[in-house]
N, C-alpha and C positions, 0 to 999 in steps of 0.2 A: 496319415499318420507323416511328418513333415520328417523328413531324412536331413541329417546333416551330415556333411562329407565329413571327413576325419581319418588324418595320413596313418597309412599302416604303422608308422612306430610312433604314434603319438598314444602311448599306453596311458598315462596319466588321463586323457579325456577320453577313451573308450572308457576305462574302469567305470566313468562314470555312471555311464548306461545301466551298469550291472547294481542288478538287487535281488529280492525278495520276489519279485512280480514274473509271471509268465508273459512273454509276448504276444500279442494277437496270434491268428491264423493265417501259415502261408495257403498258398496258393492249392488246389486241389488239382488231385490226379488219379484218374482209374488206372489199377490194374487189373491189366486186361488177361482173357487165360492165354493172349498169344504172346506175353509179356513173359509170362510163367512157361510156357513151353519153350520161348526163345532162351529165356536164363538156362532152364536145366539143358537144351543144347549146348549151351555156351560152358556150362559148370559141369557137364557130364555127370549132373544130378538128378538121375531119370527115377526117382522114388516112386513106387505109387501112389503116395498120397498127396503128390504133386500134377498125377498125371493118369490115372485109373478111377472114373465118377464111380463108376460099379462098384469097385470095391472100397474106397471111402466109404459110401450107403451102409456098406455091409460091415467093414472091420473098423472106420476112423473114431473114434472122439470126437469128431468134428461131424462127422455124416455127409462131407461132401472136401472137394477139393481146397486146397492152401496154397498160399507163398509161400515159395522161399523166405523164408526170414532173412539173408541174407539179400537176396533182391530188395528186400526194403530196406533195407542198413544202406547198401547203395543208391536208393533213390532220394535219402534225406540231404545231401548237400544242395539238389536241384528245388528242392521245396522250403529252403528257407525262410521264416517269413521277416519283414519288414520288423528292425527295432527299433528305431529312433535314428540310427546313424548309417552312413555308407562307407565302408573303408575305400578308400581312395588313395593313389600310388604309387601301389604295389602293381608288379609284373605277373604274378602268379600266386594263385591261392594251392594249397595243399591240403588232403587229409593226413596229420599225423597220427591219429590213432582216435578207438573210442574204448575206454574205460566201463567197467561196471555194466557193460551189455547184456541188455536182458528182453527176450521175447515173450512176456508174458500172455499176448494173445493173437490169435490167428487173423489173417484178413484172408479173403475168399476172392474169387475170382471176380470181377468185373464190381467189384467195390470201390467208393472212394476214399485217400487216405488223402491226410493232412499235417502239417509238423508246426507244432510251439516250443520254444526258448526260451531258456532261462538264463543269462550269463552270470559265467561265476569268477572266471578272473582271465587279468592279456599277462605277458610276459615276454622279457626275450628270449629267443629260441638257445637252444642250448650250442645251436654248432655257430652263435654270431649271426648270423644270416635272419631276420626279420622277425616277426611277431607272431606269436603262440596264444589263442583264443580259445578259452574253453567256456564252453555251453551246455548246459544239462539240456536235454531234447528226447520230447516225445513225438511218435509217430503214430498217429492214433485211424484207424477206419473211420470215418461216419457212423457207421452201423455199429460200433465196437462200446465197450461200458469199459472198457479200461486201454491202455495204450496197446499195442500191439509191438511195438521198439522202444527201449529207455535204456538210458547211458548218458555218459559225457562226450563229447561229439571236441577235439581238437584239432582245429584248423591253422595253419602257417601262412602269413601272408610274406611275400619279399617279392 
């Protein structure tokens, strides 16, 4: 994909890249058992469905360990695919929110994941500082039959 540099405050040009089509897929990343353990330690979320393989085999509807949904959400910004344009002249990009967040399908340890997006809108930030870009986003396991994470990601550039 040929990338066009677009200044972060050029809302009109950014908006031209939005439409009904999904982007291609971003880079792939393996969600490791170590990622899941580290996230459990960091968040103090030690539910058995993330840590106890034997219990998962017996009691889980999935039959094995699953990654934390919030772990998957946190990986999305690093996996965003090329969209035909690259935001330039900004100092920083921050996550402003994630609307209509859904976790329809699990991701299991050692599965590869990737992300696709569809640009929805760009607008001036209510603070008067920078531009917010909203993208519909889906994170899929390469082994999945439906998204593991879906929603609207809001990123602010300034």
